N, C-alpha and C positions, 0 to 999 in steps of 0.2 A: 726415281719417281714411280717407275712401273712397279717396282717391288712394293712401294707404299700403297699404290692403287690396288694391287693384288691382295695385300693384307686387309685393306679396308673392305673389299668385296667379300672376303671370307668372313670377316667379323659381322658385316651387315646381314649375311645369310644365317648367322648363328648367334643372334642376339638374345640369348637366355643364359641364366647363370650356369646351369649344368654344361651347356655346350661351350661356354667361354672357359670354364674350368678345364675341360678336356683340351681346348686349344692352347691354354697356358702350358699344360703338360707337354703337348705335342711340340710347341715352339721351343720349349726348354730342351727336349730331347734332340731336336734338329739344330740346336745352337743358334736359333733365329732370335736374337735379342730385340731387334726392332718390332718383330711380330709379337714377342712377349710383352713389350712395353704397351703396344696398342691394345692387346688383349686385357692387360691389367686396367687400362684406362676405361674400356667399355664395361668390364666386370664391376669396377668401382661405381660406375654410373648406375648399373642395374641394382647393386646393393642399395644405393642412395634412393632410387625410385621405390624400393620396397621398405624404406625407412630403417634399413640395417646399417646405421651410420658408423658404428665402430668397425664393422667389416669393410665398409667403404673407405674409411680413413686408412686402415691397415693396407688395403689393396693399392690405393693410390700412392701411399708412401713406398711400397715395393716398386711401383713403376717409376717413382721419382729417383730412387737409388740407381736403378738400371739406366735411366736417362742421364744421370750425372756421370756414370761410368763410361757412357758413350759420348759424353760432351755434346749431347743433342739439345741445343738451347730451346727450340720450339717445344719439344716434348717436356723439358723441365718446366717451362712456363705453363703448359697445359696441366701438368701434374700439380703444380703449386696452386693454380686456380681451383682445381677440383678439390684439393684438400681444404682450401679456404672456404669453399661453398659448403662442404660437409660440416665443418666446425660452425659455420654461421647458422646452419639449419638446427643444430642442437643448442644454440645459444652461447657458444664459447667465442665471444666476439674478439677477445684479445688474440687468440690463436688465428681466427679467421683473418683479421686485419693484417697480422704478421705475414701470413702466406700470400695474401693478395698483393701486399706491398713488395714482397720479394719477387713475385711474378712481374710486377710493373717495372721494377729495377732491371730485370733481365730484358724486358721489352725495350727499355731506353738504351741498353747497351748493345742491342742487336744491330748488325751492320746494315742489312737490307731493310730500310724503313718502309719500302713499298710492298713488301711481301704480304699478301692478303691473309695468310695464316697468322702472321705476326700481328696485323691490325685487328683480326678477330680476337686473338688472345688478349691484346691490350684492352679492347672494349670489355671483355669479360672481367679483367682485373679492376677496371674503373667501376663497372657495375657492382662488383662485390664490395669495393671500398665505399661506394655510395650507400649501399644498403646498411653497412655497419654504422655510418654516420647518421642515417635515418633512424636506426634503432636507438642511437644515443641522443636523438632529438636535436642534433646539430644540423638544422635545416639548410643553413646558408652553404655550408661546405657540401652537403649532400646534393643540393640543387646544382651547384657548379660541376660536380663530378658527373652527375647523371646527364647533363647537357653535353659534356665532353664525350661521354659514351654514346649519346644519341647521334652526334655528328659523325662519329666513327661508323655507326651502323648505317647511316645514310650513304656514306662513301662506299661501304661494302654492299649496299642494296639488299640488306637482310630484313625481310618483313618481321620475322620473329624477334630479332634484336631490337628493332624500332618499337614493336609492341611492348616489350618488357620495359624499355626506358620511358615510353609515354606513360605507362602505368605507374612507374616510380615517381615521375614528376607530378602526376595526378595525386599521388599519396601526399606529396609535400603540400600541394594546395589544400587538400582536405584537412591536413593537420593545422593549417592556418585559418580554417573555417571559411575558405573561399570556394564555396560549393559549385558555383557555375564554372569556374576555371577547372576545378577538379573533374566535373562531369565531361567537359570538353576533351580533356586529355585522356580520360578513361574511354571515351567513344573512339578517339583515334587509336587507342590500344586495341579495342575490340575489332576495328576494321582490319588492322594489320594481323591480328590473331586469326581472323577468319581467312585472310589471304594465305597465311602460313598453315592453316588447318591444324592449329594447336588447341587440342581439347582442354589442356591445363590452362592456357592463357584465356580461353573463352570462359572457363569456369571462374577464374579469378576476377574477370571483368564483371560477370554477373554478381559476384560477391561485393565488388566495389560499388556497383549501382545500388544493390540492396542496402548497403551501409549508408549511402547518401539519402535514400528514401527513408531509412530508419531515423536519421538525424532530422529529416524534415517532418517527422511525425506520421508518415504514410506507411504504417506497419504492414498492411495487406500487400502493398506493392513490394515492400522489402522482402516479405516472405516468398512472394512469387519469384523474385530474383534469386534468393538464397536456395530455393528448391531447384531452380535450373542449375545452379552451381553444384548442389549436392548430387543431383541425378547424373550430371556430367562426370563427377569424380567418384561415383559410387563403386564402380568396378575398376578403378585405377589402383595401381600398386603404390601411388604416392600418398602415403598415409598423412604426411605432414600437412599438405594442402587440404586433404579431405577433412581433417580435424577443424580447419578454419571454417568450412561450410557448416559442419555440425554445430560449432559454437555460435555461429551467426544465427542459425535457425532457432537454437535454444534461447538466445537472447531476445529474438523477436517474439517468440511465443510467450516468454515471460512478460514482456511489455504488453502483449495482447491479453494476458491473463489466463492463457491456456497452459496451466502448470503440468498437466498430464503429458501433453505432447513435448513440452520443453524437457521434462525428465527423461524421455526416451532418447532424445538427441544428446543430452548431457551425459548420460550413462555410456553411450557409444563413444563419445569423444574422450571421456575420462579413461576408459579401458585402453584405448589406443595411445593416449598421451603418456600414460604410465609405462606402457610397453616400449615406447620409443624414447622415454626419458626426456620429454620436452618440458623444461621448467616453466617457460613462458605460458604454454598452453595450460599446464596444471594450475598456474596462478589464476588464469582467466576462468578456468572451470570452477575453482573454489569460489571466485567472486560471483559467478552466475548462480552457484548453489546457495550462496548467501542471499541473493535476491529472491531465489525460488523459495527458500525456507521462510524468508521474511514475508513473502506473499501468502504463504500458507499459514502464517501466524506462529510458526515455531521459532521463537526468539532464541532459544538455547542453541539449537542446531545452526541457526543463522549466524550467531556469534562465533561458534566454532569454525564455520566455513570462512568467515571474514578474517579471523586470526590466521588460519592456514593460508588464505590468499595473500595476506600481507607478508607472511614469512617467505613464501615462494617468490613474491614480487621483490622483497628486499634482497633475496639471494641473487636474483637476476640483476638487481640494481647495483649490488656490490661488485658483481662481475663487470658491469658497465664501467664503474669507477676504475677498476683494474685495467680495463681496456684503454681508457684515456691515457693512463700512465704508460701502458705498453706502446701505444701508438706514438707517444712523444719520444719513446726510446728507439723507434725504428730507424730514424735518420742516423742515429749513432751506429746502429748495427750495419746499415748500408756502407757507411764509411769504413767500419771495421772490416767488412768483406773486401772492400777495395784494397785495404792495407794488407789483408791476407793474400790477395792475388799477387800483389807486389812482392810479398815475402816469399811466395812460392817460386816466383821467377828468380829471385836471388838464390834460393836454395838450389834451383836447377843449375845455375852457374857454378855454385860451390861444389856440386857433385863431381865436376871435372877434376877437382883437386883431391878427390878421395883416395886415389891410388897412391899419392905421395904420403898420405897419413896412415896407411895400413900398418906399417911397421911400428910406429909409435903407439897406435891404438892397441895392437896385439900385446905389446909390453905392458901397457896399462891394464889390459884384461887379465894377463897372467898375475900381475901384482895383486889386483883385486881378488882374483880367485884364491890366492894364497891367504890373503887377509880373511876371506870368507871361510875358508877351511879351518883356519885357526879359531875364528869366532864360533864355528859350529862345534869344534872340539871343546871349547870352554862351556858352551851351552849344554852339551851332552854330559860333561863332567858335573856341572851344576845340577842338572836334572837327576843324575844318579845319586848325588848327595841328598837332594831333596826327597827322592823316593825312599832312601834309607831312613830319613827322619820321619817321613809319613808312616812307614811301616812300624817304626818304634812307637810313634804316637798312637797308631791303631792298636798295637799290642797293649799299651798302657790303658787305652780306653776299654778294651775288651776285659782286661784284668779288673779294672775299676767296676764295670757293670757286673762281672761275675761275683766279686766280693760284696758289693753293695746289695745285690739281690739275695745273696745268702744271709746277709744281716737282716733283710726285710722279713725273711721267712719266720724267724723266731718270734717277734711280736705278733705277726699275723696268726701264728699257731696258737699263741696265748689267747688272742681275741676270739678265734674260732672255738677253742675249747670252752672258754668262759660263756660264750653265747649258747653253745650246745647244752652246757650244764643248766643254764637258766631255762632254756626251752624244754629240757628233760623234766624239770620240776612242774611243768604244765601250769604256768601262771594263769590266773583267772582273768586278769585285765587284758582285753583284746588289743588295746593300744600297745601294751608291752610286747605281746606276741608279734604284732606287726613290726615293731621296731627291731626285735631280735632277728626276725626273718630278713629284714632289710640289711642288718649288720652282716649276717651270714652270706647273703647274696653278694654284697659288695666286697666282702672278704674273699670270696671265691674268684671274683673278677681280678682282684689284685694278685692272688696266687697264680692264676692262669697267665697273667701278664709277666710275672716273675719267671714262670716256667718257660715261657717263650724266649725271654731274654737269655736264660741259661742255655736253652737249646741252640740259639744262634752262636753263643760263645763256644759251645762244644763243637758245633759243626765247622767253625772256622779255625779250630785248633789243629795243628799239623798232625798230631798223633791220631786224632779221631778221623780226619779226612783220609789218611793213608789206609786205614783198616775199617771200612764200614762193614757191619754184620749182615752180609747177604745171606738170604735163604731162598730155597726153591719151593714153589708152591703154586696153587691156583689163584692167580691174582683177581680173576673175575669174581670168584666166591668172596674174596677179601673185600673187594669194592662193594659187592652186593650187600655184605654185612654192614658196611659203613652207611650206605644209602638207606637201608632199612631202619637204622638207628635214627635217621633224621626224618623219616617219612611222617611220623606223628607230629613232630615239631613244625614241619612245613605245613601240614594240614591245619594246625592251629592258627597259622598266619594266613590261611586261605591260599596257599601256594601248592601246586601239584609237582612233586619231585618224582622224576622218572629216570630209571636206569635201563638203558637199552644196549647190551653188549652184542656185537656182531658174531662173536664166537662164545659158546657157552662154557668152554674150558680153555684156559691159557696158562700153561705151565711156564714160569719164567723166574729169573733171579731178581729178587728185590729185597729191600730192607723194610720189614714190616712197620717199624716205628716211623721211618721216613714216609712211607706210603700213607700211613694213618694221618700224619700231620699234613701232608699234601692235600688229601681228599677232605679232611676236616676243615681246613682253612678255606679251600675253594668253595665247598658247598655252603659253609657258613656265610661267606661273603656274598654268594649268589642269592641266598635267602634274605640276607640283610638288605640288599639293594634292589630287591624285586618288589613289585606291587602285588597286592592281594588280587587273586584271580588269574595270575600269570603262571607260567610253567618254568621249571628248572630242569634241564635235560642233561644227563650224564651218559656219555657214549664211549665205548672202547672198541678198538679193532686192531688187528695185527697186519702190518704191511712192511715188506722188505726187512724182516727180522727185527722189527721194532714194534712196541706196543704204543698206540696213540690213544690218549685219554682226552676227551672233549667235555668241558663243563660250560654249559651255555645258559644264559638267562636273558630275559627281555625287560630288564630293569632300566635304571637311569642312565647307564652307559658312562663313558669318559670322554673328555676332550683329548686332543692330540698331545697337549702338554702333560696331562695327567697320565696318559698311556705311556709316554716316554720315561716317566719317573716312578711308575707304580711299584717297581721292585726295589727302589732305594729305601733302606731302613729309615723308619720314623717319618717318611714323607706323608703329608696329608694334603688332599686337594683343597684349594682355597675356598671353593664353593660348597664343601661338604659339611655344612653345619648341622644337617639333619642326622648324620650318622658318624659322629665323632669317634675315632678309635686311636690306636697307638701307631699304626703304620708298620707293625712288626710282622704280621701274618704272612703277607705275600713275599717279604724278604726271606722269611723262614722257608716258604715253599720253594723259592728259587735255589736257596742253599741246598735243600734236600734233593731237588731234581738233579742239580749238577753233581752232588755227591754220588748219585747213582748213574753218572755218565750220561745224563739226559739233557734235553733242552725244553724250554718253556717259552711260548709266544702268547701274545694277547691281541685280540681283534675286538675293537669297540667303536661305537659311534654314539654321540651324545643323544640320549632319548630313545635309542634303539636297542640297547642291551650290550652284553659283553660275552665273549667266548675265550676261554683259556684252552690252549692246545699244548699237551705235554707229550713228548716222544721219549721212550725209554728202551734201551736195548733188551731184547728177550734174554740173551745170554751175555754175561759180562766177562767171564774168564773161561779158560779151558778147564779149570778146576771146578768140579761139581760141588756146590755149597751144600750145607745141611738142609734136610727137608724141613719145611715149615710145619710146626705142630699146631693144628687147629684149636686144640684145647687151651692153648696159651693166648688165644685172641683176646685182646683188651678192647672192649667196646669204647667208642669215643665218648667224651664228656659233652653232652648236649647242653647248649646254653639255655638256661631257664629264665624266661622273661619274668619280670616282677609282676606278680598278680595284682599289684596295686593299680587301680584305675583312678582317673582323675575324680576328685570330689564333685558332687553335684552342686549346681548354682543354687543360691538361696533366692528363689523367685517370688517370695512373699512380698506383699506391698507395704511392709512395715517401714516406718520412717527412721530406719537405722542407718548408721554410717556404712557406706558401701565401699568395700575393698576389692579391687580387681587384681588377681595374681596371674601373671603371664609367665609360665615356666613349663618347659618341655619334659620335665621329670616328675611323674606323679608323686613319688615319695617326698620330694622337696615341697610340693604344693601342700600335701597333707601336713607336713611338719610345720610349715609356716602358719597354716590355719589353726593348728592346735596351740601354737605359742601365742596367738593374738587373742584379743578380747572376744569372748564368745557372743557378746551382744552385737558384734559387727555382722553385716550381711556380706557373705563372700561370693565372688564370681571368679571363674577360672577359664583360662585359655592356654593351649599348648603350642601355638605358633604366633609369631609377631603379627601376621595378617589377621588371624582370628581375633587376637587381642585388640587390634585397632577397631575391628568391626564391632566387637562386643562393647568396647568403651563408648562407641557412638550410640549404641542402643541403651546401655545402662546408665551412662554419665556418672561414674563412681566418684566418691570423695577422695580416693587415693589409689594410685596404681603402683604395684610392685612388679618388676620385670627382670628377666635374665637378659644377657646380651647375645649369647650364641644360641640362636633358635632357627628352625627352618622357616623358609619362605620370606621372612623379613627379620633382620637382627634387631636387637634392642635399641641400638643407636638410631637407626632409621625410624623405628617406632616412636622413640622419644621426640625426634625432630617433627614428625607428622602430628603428634599430639600437641606440641607447642605451637605449631603453625595452624592448628585447627581453631576456628572461631568458637566451635562448640566445646572443645576439650582443653583449651590452653590454660584454664584456671586450675586444672587438676595437678597436685603434686605428684612427682614420679620418683620412686626409689629404685635404683639399680642394684641388684644382688647378683654377683657374677664371680667366676673363677679367674677372670682376667684381672690380675692384681698389680700390673706394672704402673709406674707413674704416668706413662703416656696414655695407657688405657683409661686411667682415672680422669685425665684431662679431656680425653675424647668424650667421655660420658658427661662431664660437666658442661662442655661446650655444646653438646646436643640438647642440653636443657634439664638434665637430671637435678632434682633438688637434694638428693643424697646418694652416696655411692658406697655400698658395703661389699666386702670381699668374702668369698667362700673359702673355708668354712666360716660362717658368721655367728656372732653371738645373738641368741634369741632376745636377751635383755636389751642389747643395743638396737635391734630391729624394732622392738616394742617402743622404746623411748623415742626413736626417730619418728615413728608413725604418730605417736601421741603428740609430740611437739609440732609436727607439720600440721596436724589436724587442729591443734590449739591455735596456731598462727592463722589458719583460715577462719576459725571461729572468732578470733579477736577482730579480724578485718570485717567480718559480717556484723559484729556488734557495733563497731565504730560506724560503719556505714548506715546501719539501721538507726543508730542514735542521731546521726546527722540529719537523716530524713525526717525523723520524728520531731526534732527540735528546731530545724531551720525553716524559715518561711520561704526561702528561695528554692529553686529547683535542685534536685539531688545532684545535678552535675557539679555543683559547687563543692560537693564532698568528695569528688573524684580523686583527689591526691592520695587518699588512703588505699586506692586500688592500683593494680599494675596498669601499664599503658594499654594492653590488649583488653583488659576488663573494662577500663574506662571507655574504650572505643565501642565495646559491645553495649554497655549501658547507655551511651550517647545515642547509638542507633535505635535502641529500644525506645528511649524517651522521645526521639524525633518521630518515630512511627506512631507512638501513642498520641502526641500532639496533633499529628496529621489526621488521625482517625477521629479525635475529639472535634476537630474543626468540621468534619463531615457529619458529626452528630451521633456516631455509633462506634463502639469498639468491638471488633470481631477477633476473638482469641486465635482462631485458625489462621485468619489473614495476617495477624501480627506475627505468628510463628513462621508463616510462609515468607513474609518480608525479610526475616532473619535467616532464611534457608535452613530451618531446623523444624522438628516436629513440636507439637504442643507440649508433649511430655518432656522432651529434651529442654524446651524453653523453661519449663517450671523447675526442673532439676538444676539447670545452670544458674538461673536467677536466685534460687534458694541458696546455692553454694556461694554465690558472690555477695549477696546482700542480706541473706537471712530471711527474706520475704518470699512468699509464694507470688505467683503472677497476679492473682486477684488482689492481694494486699499491696503489692507495688503499684498497681494501677490506681487503687484507692488513694494512696499517698500522692500520686501525681495529680489526680483530680482535685484533691483537697488543697494542694499547694497552688494549683492554677486558680481555684476558686478564691483563696485568700488574696492572691495578687489582684484579681479582677475586682474583688470587693474593696480592696485598699486603693486602687488606682483609677477606677472607672465609676460612672453613675448608672451602670446597667441595673435593670430590675433583677430580682432573685431568679425568676424563671429564665431570664436571658443568660444569667451566669450558669445556671444548670445546663442549658443547651450548649454553651461554650465548653462545658466540661464533659460533653458527650452523654448527658442524662436528660431524657425527654419528660421526666416526671419531677416537677419541682418539689412536690411533697416528699417523695422518696429522697430527693437530694437533700432537703432540709433535715430529714431524720439521720441520714448518713453523716452529714456535716456536724450535727450536734453530738452524735455518738463519738466522733473522732476528736472534735475540737473542744467540746464541752458546753458550747453555746450555739444558738441558732444562727443562721447566716445573717438575719436582720440585726440581731444583737451584736454580732461581730462587726457589722458595717457601722453601727452607731457608737461603738465603744470609744473611738477617737473623738467623736463629736461631744460625747458626754464628758470626756476629760477636759475638753476645751470650754 
């Protein structure tokens, strides 16, 4: 007992996180486990007061494990209650109830029922369980548990404990709308909090009184109480309860109409709630922001906040459902624990018989060991055979690639020669020149790819690996030459390429061809994945008889998965659709580095850039290699970007058919445009996101898109188009190199109207476009015919349209009828009701029905006028007003021009027949 009191006095004098961490270390060094448990207990409470709940839970769990090792029941109970309180603060009610119930079960099993420390911990367990049921709105059980806890606090004579439970009972009465009873219990709680000098308790009571005033409609009194609570908690480290006072003030000021002050408290509460991950508070904050925005008249933001509030509320609600199931399971867990204790007792008895079974167990172990050794021998033999098969397969694969690439070179050489011949003749047609240059450009790309595959095959061959052609020379000058070759190319891309060697002269043994391939691939990749305006830095230095080469960029970087596989042949990052390649270059670099007895490492972070570090020995063998002849330096082949830029959009206002081409390769965009009808108006986009934005602005008659594009792929683009109320009528043709059956199904499932594989037939593309446009034209003709011939509303003709088009036309027609009832049709308001611009409305309506907005409104008015003239006895001027026209004369002129007779003649025609 004295030891416990001494530990408590030390902890009381050092009740701050830094001091407690020092005490934990000190008690651990002294081997003082009870002191370490007590220090963990207080440290966890400090973390909880500062709303560092994850650290509080971890600390209290450490104390729990130590308490279990000492079999100290009271400390176990205390740790369980602390963990339960931590989980309850962050809204994990299932975990909270589990730990509080475990603590309560230990209390019931404790032998000395009159121990005050036991009684106090039992009350804490009941209080925690009651709060869980209160949160779950199970008021009956919560009331019973709180009153049991209050009886225990009375026995202990604890003012603070009684204050807490009186406040809890008051909350129950408040939830039942019994305000007088709630105020009575809150006042009792305030009295005991003052007696206990608890600032937190006093603050909470002010919050309770403010809430009662708020419900009674006395907002000013409520604000006074909330301010008292806020001022009391303002400098407290208990962020969780401080948020409560902020939210209460915000809510009261919103009710009062003081949006500016409410916003201040809302922002404070939101920042702290996100920081401590309090889901219930975040849900309340978004609900108050909904009310705040609604009060300001910002319906859009109010709706967003309401949706977020419901999402967070539903998240907490789902956790509550889980809690109810978990609590039901707790009784079973308690019985299981009792069974485990009985089992442990039986195991303890059985250990006495262990000595008699040692001999038998030893024999069994020896037999198992023999079996295991035999199994390992079989596994090793199997792996050896498997490795031999893999080596044979790898050799076959290498031979295949070598042979097939040699076969590719012959037709590519013929293509290159023929293209050069045509270009040499200087054709006058500029389109022919551009096409020949494109052929040569892509021919060179294929040749470079084939050369890289052949290089890998050579490097992996045993003969070549054993005898690399080392030479001695100035490697700094060699690398400088390579960097100089790329400087102009980098400048064209807006990138600054810098070479900074630490030594101006480094004589070393290296293979010039390998070094050229290493630097060429690394610099090309750095430029390829860097943004305009960034730097690519190449650095060399000699350290510990090794040359270190650093190639750094500040480009897009790599993920951890990409970094681990970057040197695997043919590997491509899954998200790298903007820079599609073969995946050969870096594999070739690694082969070349290892062939020169070096190492290569990569350091990269997504969005921060990449650095490749190569280390090569300055001297490879005792034998001096041949001197490097500078005159034989072969400058690297610099990649030449296609000079072709994207065609310009046709921005004239002609009423031509509009085609939007979304393709990230300018040459393909040019080719498509030249193959299609020159009377079309063409628009172009190079990314999926740009294409979606341009489609919304242009509202084209047809969209042609690739699948693999930067920022947004073609599948997602197609889904968004088909889900857009503005764009869902537009046919989409996918033209892509992804030609598998699965890819085709994905495209059609996304909503594509046609799917063409690259290389595609220009005739097939033209026919597909013409037929899709004919289908849309046929639908427009049918719809316009129905409108012109039917006396009913155009909705009756809707079966010729798709479901989404019918919904759009129905919304438009409803808005028109609503405006006509008010006496005036506003084009801008009509477009606003449909959430699109006036120009977009006109284009979409024209695409669906064949009518402009003005023509469609006229047909709606005439249809309504006919129905009113047929079915009512209204005067002509009254019919005109019903149709949204305040000039009866003008109405008559329009009616006669459309129907062929005047409104009066139309009204009398049936009477004349009779």
